[in-house]
Every structure is written in structure tokens, then in C-alpha cells.
C-alpha positions as CSV (number, residue, x, y, z in Angstrom):
1,X,-40.0,-15.7,21.6
2,X,-40.7,-15.8,25.4
3,X,-44.0,-15.1,26.9
4,X,-43.2,-11.5,27.9
5,X,-42.2,-10.6,24.4
6,X,-45.3,-12.3,23.0
7,X,-47.4,-10.3,25.4
8,X,-45.7,-7.0,24.4
9,X,-46.1,-7.8,20.7
10,X,-49.8,-8.7,21.0
11,X,-50.6,-5.7,23.3
12,X,-49.0,-3.5,20.7
13,X,-51.2,-4.9,17.9
14,X,-54.3,-4.6,20.1
15,X,-53.6,-0.9,20.9
16,X,-52.9,-0.1,17.3
17,X,-56.1,-1.9,16.3
18,X,-58.2,0.1,18.7
19,X,-56.9,3.4,17.3
20,X,-57.3,2.3,13.7
21,X,-60.9,1.0,14.4
22,X,-61.9,4.5,15.6
23,X,-60.7,6.0,12.2
24,X,-62.1,3.2,10.1
25,X,-65.6,3.3,11.7
26,X,-66.0,6.9,10.3
27,X,-64.3,6.3,6.9
28,X,-66.6,7.0,4.0
29,X,-67.6,4.1,1.7
30,X,-65.5,5.5,-1.2
31,X,-62.4,5.6,0.8
32,X,-62.8,2.0,1.9
33,X,-63.6,1.0,-1.7
34,X,-60.5,2.8,-2.9
35,X,-58.3,0.9,-0.5
36,X,-59.9,-2.4,-1.6
37,X,-59.4,-1.5,-5.3
38,X,-55.8,-0.8,-4.8
39,X,-55.4,-4.0,-2.8
40,X,-57.0,-6.1,-5.6
41,X,-54.7,-4.4,-8.2
42,X,-51.7,-5.2,-6.0
43,X,-52.7,-8.8,-5.8
44,X,-52.8,-9.0,-9.6
45,X,-49.6,-7.0,-10.1
46,X,-47.7,-9.1,-7.5
47,X,-48.9,-12.5,-8.7
48,X,-45.4,-13.8,-9.3
49,X,-44.2,-12.8,-5.8
50,X,-47.2,-14.3,-4.2
51,X,-46.7,-17.6,-6.1
52,X,-43.0,-17.6,-5.0
53,X,-44.0,-17.1,-1.4
54,X,-46.6,-19.9,-1.7
55,X,-44.0,-22.3,-3.2
56,X,-41.9,-21.6,-0.2
57,X,-44.8,-22.6,2.1
58,X,-45.6,-25.6,-0.1
59,X,-42.0,-26.8,0.2
60,X,-42.0,-26.6,3.9
61,X,-45.4,-28.3,4.1
62,X,-44.3,-31.2,1.9
63,X,-41.1,-31.5,4.1
64,X,-43.3,-32.1,7.2
65,X,-45.6,-34.4,5.3
66,X,-48.7,-32.2,5.5
67,X,-51.8,-34.2,4.5
68,X,-53.0,-34.1,0.9
69,X,-56.2,-32.1,1.7
70,X,-54.2,-29.5,3.7
71,X,-51.7,-29.2,0.9
72,X,-54.6,-28.6,-1.5
73,X,-56.0,-25.9,0.7
74,X,-52.5,-24.3,0.9
75,X,-51.7,-24.3,-2.8
76,X,-52.0,-21.2,-4.9
77,X,-51.8,-20.9,-8.7
78,X,-52.6,-18.2,-11.2
79,X,-56.2,-19.1,-11.3
80,X,-56.6,-18.9,-7.5
81,X,-54.7,-15.6,-7.3
82,X,-57.1,-14.1,-9.8
83,X,-60.0,-15.6,-7.7
84,X,-58.6,-13.8,-4.6
85,X,-58.5,-10.5,-6.5
86,X,-62.0,-11.1,-7.9
87,X,-63.3,-11.8,-4.4
88,X,-62.0,-8.4,-3.3
89,X,-63.7,-6.9,-6.3
90,X,-67.0,-8.5,-5.2
91,X,-66.6,-7.0,-1.8
92,X,-66.2,-3.5,-3.4
93,X,-69.5,-4.0,-5.2
94,X,-71.4,-4.7,-2.0
95,X,-73.4,-1.9,-0.4
96,X,-71.7,-0.3,2.6
97,X,-73.8,-1.2,5.6
98,X,-72.2,1.2,8.0
99,X,-74.5,4.1,9.0
100,X,-77.5,2.7,7.3
101,X,-80.8,2.9,9.2
102,X,-82.4,-0.5,9.9
103,X,-85.6,0.9,11.4
104,X,-86.9,4.3,12.7
105,X,-90.0,5.4,14.5
106,X,-91.5,8.3,16.5
107,X,-92.7,8.0,20.1
108,X,-95.9,9.8,21.3
109,X,-93.6,12.1,23.4
110,X,-91.9,13.4,20.3
111,X,-88.7,11.3,20.5
112,X,-87.4,10.2,17.2
113,X,-85.6,6.8,17.3
114,X,-83.3,5.1,14.8
115,X,-81.6,1.8,14.8
116,X,-78.3,2.3,12.9
117,X,-75.7,-0.2,11.7
118,X,-72.2,0.1,13.3
119,X,-69.1,-2.0,13.1
120,X,-68.3,-4.7,15.7
121,X,-65.0,-3.0,16.4
122,X,-61.8,-5.1,16.4
123,X,-62.1,-8.7,15.0
124,X,-59.4,-11.3,15.6
125,X,-59.3,-14.0,13.0
126,X,-57.4,-17.2,13.5
127,X,-57.0,-19.6,10.6
128,X,-54.9,-22.4,9.3
129,X,-53.7,-23.4,5.8
130,X,-55.8,-21.3,3.5
131,X,-53.8,-18.2,2.5
132,X,-56.8,-16.7,0.7
133,X,-58.4,-16.1,4.1
134,X,-55.9,-13.3,4.6
135,X,-57.3,-11.4,1.7
136,X,-61.0,-12.4,2.3
137,X,-61.0,-11.6,6.0
138,X,-59.1,-8.4,5.5
139,X,-61.4,-7.2,2.8
140,X,-64.6,-8.0,4.7
141,X,-63.4,-6.4,7.9
142,X,-62.3,-3.3,6.0
143,X,-65.7,-3.0,4.1
144,X,-67.6,-3.5,7.4
145,X,-65.6,-0.8,9.2
146,X,-63.8,-3.2,11.5
147,X,-60.1,-3.3,12.3
148,X,-58.7,-6.9,12.0
149,X,-55.9,-8.8,13.7
150,X,-55.1,-11.8,11.5
151,X,-53.2,-14.9,12.7
152,X,-52.6,-17.3,9.9
153,X,-51.2,-20.8,10.2
154,X,-47.4,-21.3,10.3
155,X,-47.7,-23.5,7.2
156,X,-49.0,-20.5,5.2
157,X,-46.9,-17.7,6.7
158,X,-45.1,-16.6,3.6
159,X,-48.2,-16.6,1.4
160,X,-50.2,-14.8,4.0
161,X,-47.5,-12.2,4.5
162,X,-47.3,-11.6,0.7
163,X,-51.1,-11.1,0.5
164,X,-51.1,-8.9,3.6
165,X,-48.6,-6.6,1.9
166,X,-51.2,-6.0,-0.8
167,X,-53.8,-5.1,1.7
168,X,-51.4,-2.7,3.5
169,X,-50.6,-1.1,0.2
170,X,-54.3,-0.5,-0.4
171,X,-54.8,1.1,3.0
172,X,-51.8,3.3,2.5
173,X,-52.8,4.4,-0.9
174,X,-56.3,5.4,0.3
175,X,-55.1,7.3,3.3
176,X,-56.2,4.8,5.9
177,X,-54.1,3.5,8.8
178,X,-52.2,0.4,7.8
179,X,-53.1,-0.9,11.3
180,X,-56.6,-1.4,10.1
181,X,-55.5,-4.8,9.0
182,X,-52.6,-6.3,11.0
183,X,-51.0,-9.7,10.5
184,X,-49.5,-11.3,13.6
185,X,-45.8,-11.4,12.6
186,X,-44.8,-14.6,14.5
187,X,-45.7,-18.2,14.1
188,X,-45.3,-19.0,17.8
189,X,-48.4,-20.7,19.1
190,X,-48.3,-18.6,22.2
191,X,-49.6,-15.8,20.1
192,X,-52.8,-17.7,19.6
193,X,-53.1,-18.3,23.3
194,X,-52.6,-14.6,24.0
195,X,-55.3,-13.6,21.5
196,X,-57.7,-16.0,23.1
197,X,-57.1,-15.3,26.8
198,X,-55.2,-12.0,27.0
199,X,-56.8,-9.5,24.6
200,X,-60.3,-9.1,25.8
201,X,-59.5,-5.4,26.3
202,X,-58.9,-5.1,22.5
203,X,-60.8,-7.8,20.7
204,X,-64.6,-7.6,20.3
205,X,-65.0,-11.0,18.6
206,X,-62.9,-13.9,17.4
207,X,-63.5,-15.9,14.2
208,X,-61.7,-19.2,13.9
209,X,-61.3,-20.7,10.4
210,X,-59.8,-24.1,10.4
211,X,-60.1,-27.7,11.5
212,X,-61.9,-29.2,14.5
213,X,-58.9,-29.0,16.8
214,X,-58.4,-25.3,16.2
215,X,-62.1,-24.4,16.5
216,X,-62.5,-26.5,19.7
217,X,-59.6,-24.7,21.3
218,X,-60.9,-21.2,20.3
219,X,-64.4,-22.0,21.6
220,X,-63.0,-23.3,24.9
221,X,-60.3,-20.7,25.6
222,X,-61.6,-17.4,24.1
223,X,-62.6,-14.7,26.6
224,X,-64.6,-12.8,23.9
225,X,-67.5,-14.0,21.7
226,X,-66.7,-16.5,19.0
227,X,-68.3,-16.8,15.5
228,X,-67.6,-20.1,13.9
229,X,-68.4,-23.7,13.2
230,X,-66.9,-26.8,14.6
231,X,-67.5,-29.2,11.7
232,X,-69.1,-29.4,8.3
233,X,-70.7,-32.8,8.4
234,X,-72.9,-32.1,5.4
235,X,-75.6,-34.4,3.9
236,X,-77.1,-35.1,0.5
237,X,-80.5,-36.8,0.6
238,X,-81.8,-38.5,-2.6
239,X,-85.6,-38.7,-2.4
240,X,-87.8,-41.2,-4.1
241,X,-89.0,-38.5,-6.5
242,X,-85.5,-37.3,-7.5
243,X,-84.6,-37.2,-11.1
244,X,-81.8,-39.8,-11.4
245,X,-79.6,-37.7,-13.7
246,X,-79.8,-34.7,-11.4
247,X,-79.2,-36.9,-8.4
248,X,-76.0,-38.3,-9.9
249,X,-74.7,-34.9,-10.9
250,X,-75.4,-33.2,-7.6
251,X,-74.1,-36.1,-5.4
252,X,-70.8,-36.3,-7.4
253,X,-70.3,-32.6,-7.4
254,X,-71.2,-32.2,-3.7
255,X,-68.5,-34.7,-2.7
256,X,-65.8,-34.5,-5.3
257,X,-65.6,-30.9,-6.6
258,X,-63.4,-29.9,-3.7
259,X,-63.3,-32.5,-0.9
260,X,-61.4,-30.4,1.5
261,X,-63.9,-27.6,2.0
262,X,-66.5,-27.4,4.8
263,X,-69.4,-27.5,2.3
264,X,-68.3,-30.9,0.8
265,X,-70.9,-33.6,1.3
266,X,-69.7,-36.2,3.9
267,X,-72.8,-38.5,4.0
268,X,-75.1,-39.7,1.2
269,X,-78.7,-40.7,2.2
270,X,-80.9,-42.5,-0.3
271,X,-84.6,-43.2,0.0
272,X,-85.2,-47.0,0.0
273,X,-88.1,-46.4,-2.4
274,X,-85.6,-45.4,-5.2
275,X,-82.6,-47.4,-4.1
276,X,-83.1,-49.9,-6.9
277,X,-82.8,-47.2,-9.6
278,X,-80.7,-44.4,-8.0
279,X,-78.3,-45.9,-5.5
280,X,-76.2,-48.0,-7.8
281,X,-75.4,-45.3,-10.4
282,X,-74.6,-42.7,-7.7
283,X,-72.3,-45.1,-5.8
284,X,-70.5,-46.2,-9.0
285,X,-70.0,-42.6,-10.1
286,X,-68.4,-41.8,-6.7
287,X,-66.2,-44.9,-6.8
288,X,-65.1,-44.3,-10.4
289,X,-64.2,-40.8,-9.5
290,X,-61.8,-42.1,-6.8
291,X,-64.0,-41.7,-3.8
292,X,-64.0,-44.3,-1.1
293,X,-67.6,-45.2,-0.2
294,X,-68.4,-46.6,3.2
295,X,-71.9,-48.0,3.3
296,X,-74.6,-49.8,5.3
297,X,-75.7,-53.3,4.4
298,X,-77.8,-52.2,1.4
299,X,-75.0,-50.1,0.0
300,X,-72.5,-52.9,0.4
301,X,-74.5,-55.0,-2.0
302,X,-74.2,-52.4,-4.8
303,X,-70.5,-52.8,-5.6
304,X,-67.6,-54.9,-4.1
305,X,-65.5,-51.8,-3.8
306,X,-67.8,-50.4,-1.0
307,X,-66.4,-50.8,2.5
308,X,-68.6,-51.3,5.6
309,X,-69.5,-48.1,7.5
310,X,-69.1,-47.9,11.2
311,X,-71.2,-45.9,13.6
312,X,-68.3,-43.3,13.8
313,X,-68.6,-42.7,10.0
314,X,-72.0,-41.1,10.3
315,X,-70.4,-38.4,12.6
316,X,-67.3,-37.9,10.5
317,X,-66.2,-34.8,8.5
318,X,-63.6,-36.4,6.2
319,X,-62.4,-33.4,4.2
320,X,-61.2,-36.1,1.8
321,X,-62.4,-38.3,-1.0
322,X,-64.4,-40.5,1.4
323,X,-68.2,-40.6,1.9
324,X,-70.5,-42.5,4.1
325,X,-73.7,-43.8,2.5
326,X,-76.9,-45.1,4.0
327,X,-80.4,-46.1,2.8
328,X,-83.2,-44.6,4.8
329,X,-87.0,-45.0,4.9
330,X,-88.1,-41.8,3.4
331,X,-87.7,-38.1,4.1
332,X,-88.5,-38.2,7.8
333,X,-85.9,-40.8,8.4
334,X,-83.4,-38.6,6.5
335,X,-84.3,-35.7,8.7
336,X,-83.9,-37.8,11.8
337,X,-80.5,-39.0,10.7
338,X,-79.3,-35.4,10.0
339,X,-80.6,-34.3,13.4
340,X,-78.7,-37.1,15.2
341,X,-75.4,-37.1,13.3
342,X,-75.2,-33.7,11.6
343,X,-73.3,-30.6,12.6
344,X,-76.0,-28.1,11.6
345,X,-73.9,-26.8,8.6
346,X,-75.3,-27.6,5.1
347,X,-77.8,-30.2,3.9
348,X,-79.4,-30.8,0.5
349,X,-82.4,-32.7,-0.8
350,X,-82.8,-33.8,-4.4
351,X,-86.4,-34.3,-5.3
352,X,-89.1,-33.2,-7.9
353,X,-91.7,-33.3,-5.2
354,X,-92.3,-29.8,-3.9
355,X,-94.2,-30.9,-0.8
356,X,-91.3,-33.2,0.2
357,X,-88.8,-30.5,-0.5
358,X,-90.6,-28.0,1.7
359,X,-90.9,-30.6,4.5
360,X,-87.1,-31.0,4.4
361,X,-86.3,-27.3,4.1
362,X,-88.5,-26.4,7.0
363,X,-87.6,-29.2,9.4
364,X,-83.9,-29.6,8.9
365,X,-82.3,-27.2,11.5
366,X,-79.0,-26.4,9.7
367,X,-77.5,-23.1,8.8
368,X,-77.9,-23.8,5.1
369,X,-80.6,-26.1,3.5
370,X,-80.7,-26.6,-0.3
371,X,-83.2,-28.1,-2.7
372,X,-81.8,-29.6,-5.9
373,X,-78.4,-28.0,-5.6
374,X,-75.0,-29.1,-4.5
375,X,-73.7,-28.5,-0.9
376,X,-70.6,-27.0,-2.5
377,X,-72.6,-23.7,-2.9
378,X,-72.2,-23.2,0.9
379,X,-70.1,-20.1,0.8
380,X,-70.6,-16.3,0.8
381,X,-69.4,-15.7,-2.7
382,X,-72.0,-18.1,-4.2
383,X,-74.8,-16.3,-2.1
384,X,-73.8,-12.9,-3.7
385,X,-72.2,-11.8,-0.4
386,X,-68.7,-11.3,-1.8
387,X,-66.1,-13.1,0.2
388,X,-66.9,-14.8,3.5
389,X,-64.8,-15.5,6.6
390,X,-66.5,-18.8,7.3
391,X,-69.8,-20.5,7.9
392,X,-71.4,-20.0,11.3
393,X,-73.4,-22.8,12.8
394,X,-74.2,-20.6,15.8
395,X,-77.7,-19.4,16.5
396,X,-76.6,-16.2,18.1
397,X,-75.7,-13.2,16.1
398,X,-74.6,-14.7,12.8
399,X,-75.6,-17.9,11.1
400,X,-74.5,-19.3,7.7
401,X,-72.0,-17.4,5.6
402,X,-70.3,-14.7,7.6
403,X,-69.9,-11.7,5.2
404,X,-70.0,-7.9,5.5
405,X,-73.5,-7.6,7.1
406,X,-72.7,-10.4,9.7
407,X,-69.7,-8.4,10.9
408,X,-71.8,-5.5,12.0
409,X,-74.0,-4.6,15.0
410,X,-76.3,-1.7,15.6
411,X,-76.9,1.2,18.0
412,X,-79.9,3.4,18.8
413,X,-79.9,7.1,18.0
414,X,-82.5,9.1,19.8
415,X,-83.3,12.7,18.9
416,X,-85.3,14.8,21.2
417,X,-86.4,18.4,21.8
418,X,-85.9,18.8,25.5
419,X,-88.0,15.9,26.7
420,X,-87.5,14.6,30.2
421,X,-89.0,11.5,31.8
422,X,-91.9,12.2,34.2
């Protein structure tokens, strides 16, 4: 499709989204929940069709030799389809933030002022191989009163289309415009470029969900605000006062439960004071589970299967069964390492020492900091926020899991009785 036709297509989506957003912003909570309930029911009822669409995507991805981690993110099965529907159910159960009063006060001159939650408007979401983002993002935008323009990756086009049909069915059944959630119908990369540079008249914010290359491009080219994170270089620090069994369990889960998610641990830090008792078992657990361990000089001595780490390894988000491991001189050295090499995403400390834990929790400047828990909990569903579009490492507007509340803003409503300013 040539540039003119791409422009016409995207302009049409933008105009329709503006109109739909005006309707959705005033929609009552029950109507939005009815749409979501019908969408979740459609996902469950159309499971076979969604799986067939996903197999079509998987076949194409295998033909172009998509990497193992990306294939894993793309793949759907019956369990994952049920998880998509359950995620929509969780969004339904959340309170509707729109129209709620954050604060209110009276002025001496009699003016009554309220700060009230409102939608952001129209949200553009650009994502890669995870088809579940279609449902998660659509549901969150709908619940928060925002119209959405979704642009999924070409590798997940059939899966995303099948899931989008479920959302459209939900909107139609609840009497809301289907244009509240639109899926860009072409895989041409020029459509992404147009969203970034040519739709500032229609989009209020863009949320990228994907790899470093995608997020870098969005952050560089977008003409509207961006909510997103560049990398998830997450750390697990094993303190000298860590329970060794807990440390082994958390380290293994943080890395190997799902290696391709942004909350997977990429670096293991172990306090030298407990290296003699904790390091070996943890490293062996990882190696035995099929994880490649790249370590410093001390870690190399633990097992001949360990490979030497380079300076680049400390900066790397592998999204694979690979972890960098280093021995550090206590909690302050761990904090310093994270500050230098980390991406301000998610970090965990394992320790029974409350004072050490508090020091870590207060001084590590990341979006999510955990004590005695796996970094794999870094998503909105595990925080009780329903689905989430992504994890924001920004300090402006939203930070951490981006759920319903993070997709809102506020306005001031002022009620008077004829007051004028002297």
C-alpha cells in the first residue's frame, strides 16, 4: 500500500476514534462492563477459531525462523486463551475510575473545587508478537474510557484479528461504537510511522509493547507522549542473611519460569559473605534447568559449565535462558551495581534481615522493588490491577504496571454562585 493510501487509512481510524472516545468517555460503568463480559464470553466461545488463527501465525513465524523466545510469546493454547478471558474478567471486577473525585475543597470566596478523574482520550498501542496484548490493551482502554487504536506485529496478525473480533462483538452487543477499539488492518510498517509522526491530531498518548528496537523507535519518532519501558534488565540480589532454600527457589523462578517476559531476572547478584553456602546451589539449579550462566571470576569457580561474563553482559536483557552472575561486597555494592547497569524496571532482594531489606527497598530507584519474592510478579494482574499494557519505567505520569488507573488523567470542576475575581 502506498503512502497516500496509508495516510487515508490512518486518518480514517483517527477520526473514528475521536468520535468514539467522546461517546465512551460518558458511558456508564455497567455498559462498559457489559461489553467486556460479552467480549470474554466470545473469547471462550471462539477458542477453536482463535487457535486456528494462531497456528496460521505460528506457521508463518517458523517459516521465517523467528527466534525461540518470540515464538513462545506468540504461541497460544487452550490455557492461554482461558487466561486471556480471565484477564478480561479481572478488568470487569475493577472499580470504574472515570468520574470519581480524587479531592475536593471549598475556597474562602465560596468556590467549590473538585479534582475528577477523566480518560486520556485516544491511545495508540504498538506491540509485537504477543497476541494477548490485543485483548488486554483493548479491555483496559475500554474500562478507562479511552478509545484505542491497536497496531499488532505482522507475525501475530491473524491471532490479533481473531481476538479483536471478540472485542468488537462485545462493544456491539453493549451498544457502544465498534470504533472504540480499532485494529490497524494492514501490516505495512508505514502504518507505524504514520501513527508516530502523523496522528498527533488524534492520538493523546502512545504505548509501545515490544523489544528494544521497537521502543527506541517509538520514543525517538513519536509526536505525542509515550508511556513505556526500553528494557527489563532485572536483578535478584541474594543477601548474606537469605534463607538458602528460599534463595534457590526465588532465583530459579525469577529466571526460568518464563524467560521471555520483561520481568524475568537477567542478573544474579550474591553477597560474598554467603557465597560459600548459597552461590553453588543456586548456580547449579540454574545450569541443571538449562540456563546458561555467565559469571565473574568467583562464579566461574563454582561449576565448569559457567562461562565468563563480559562487561556487556551486565547491561543485557537476554529474554532467554541466560543469566549473568556476580559476587558483590554486600547490599550497598548490589545497589551500586543496579544503579549502574540496571534499566529501572524490577529488582528483588532475598534476605531475612529487615533492616537490609528496607535499605534495598528505599535506595533502589526502580519501578518495582521486591523483598523475598520473584521478579516474575512484575505485572498488573499479579498486583490486583487486572490486565496491564506494560511496565513503565518513566517517572512522569505512570510508573510500574500500566493498568486502568494509569490510563486516566483528571480535570478540575469549579462550582460558584456568581463570584468574580476582584
